[in-house]
C-alpha positions in Angstrom: 23.7 19.2 18.1 22.2 17.3 15.2 23.2 14.6 12.6 21.9 14.1 9.2 21.8 11.4 6.5 21.0 12.0 2.8 19.7 9.7 0.0 19.8 11.3 -3.3 18.2 10.1 -6.6 16.1 7.4 -5.0 13.8 6.0 -7.7 10.5 6.5 -5.8 8.1 9.4 -6.1 8.4 12.0 -3.3 4.7 11.9 -2.8 5.0 8.4 -1.7 8.0 9.1 0.6 6.2 12.0 2.3 3.6 9.8 3.6 6.2 7.7 5.5 8.1 10.9 6.5 4.9 12.1 8.3 4.7 8.8 10.3 8.1 9.2 12.0 8.6 12.9 12.3 9.1 13.9 15.9 9.2 10.3 17.3 12.3 9.0 19.1 14.8 6.8 17.1 13.8 3.5 18.5 10.0 4.1 18.0 10.6 5.4 14.5 12.5 2.3 13.7 9.8 0.0 14.9 7.1 2.0 12.9 9.2 1.8 9.7 9.6 -2.1 10.2 5.9 -2.5 10.5 4.8 -0.2 7.7 4.0 -1.9 4.4 5.1 0.9 2.1 7.9 0.9 -0.5 9.5 4.0 1.0 9.7 2.5 4.5 12.6 0.1 3.5 14.7 3.1 2.2 13.7 5.3 5.2 14.8 2.5 7.7 18.1 2.2 6.1 18.5 6.0 6.1 17.4 6.3 9.8 20.0 3.7 10.8 22.6 5.7 9.0 21.6 8.9 10.7 21.7 7.3 14.0 25.2 5.9 13.3 26.4 9.2 12.1 25.2 10.9 15.4 26.7 8.1 17.5 30.2 8.0 15.7 30.7 11.6 14.3 29.0 13.7 16.9 29.5 11.5 20.0 25.7 11.5 20.9 23.9 9.0 23.0 21.8 6.7 20.6 19.2 6.2 23.4 18.3 9.9 23.6 18.0 10.6 19.9 14.8 11.7 18.1 13.9 12.4 14.5 13.8 16.2 14.5 13.4 16.5 10.7 12.5 14.4 7.8 11.7 15.5 4.3 11.7 14.4 0.6 12.3 16.8 -2.2 11.8 16.0 -5.9 14.9 15.0 -7.8 15.3 14.9 -11.6 12.5 13.2 -13.6 13.4 10.5 -16.1 11.1 11.1 -19.1 10.0 7.9 -20.9 7.4 7.1 -23.6 4.6 4.7 -24.0 3.5 4.0 -27.5 -0.2 4.7 -28.1 -2.7 4.4 -31.1 -2.0 6.0 -34.4 1.7 6.4 -33.9 1.4 8.8 -30.9 3.4 8.6 -27.7 2.3 9.4 -24.2 4.9 10.6 -21.7 5.6 8.5 -18.6 7.4 10.4 -15.8 9.7 8.3 -13.7 10.2 10.5 -10.7 13.1 10.5 -8.3 13.5 11.8 -4.6 16.1 13.4 -2.5 15.4 12.1 1.1 16.9 13.7 4.3 16.6 12.6 7.9 17.9 14.7 10.6 18.3 13.3 14.3 18.9 15.4 17.4 19.5 14.6 21.0 16.7 15.3 23.6 17.7 17.7 26.3 
């Protein structure tokens, strides 16, 4: 049995989120929470909130024991890109891509 939590349209690049995803994948929930609290990355705040949500979903919706949970899957997929422009010399414009992410955390119970 597993429980999920999704965060869609997060205004952070998926490349930055994947670094933090790799830190907590496979760890138990308490350890992952401690790692996220100590990590000085912008994505760690979002991931911490999402991890707490996934643990709460497991506890309340699936009747799992929160002490036996571990992060079985975590991934960040690209969302839609907000395309903006930066004025440059001689009337030109350079494109600025404001990337978004869809982040998912899946927790499961250890056997």
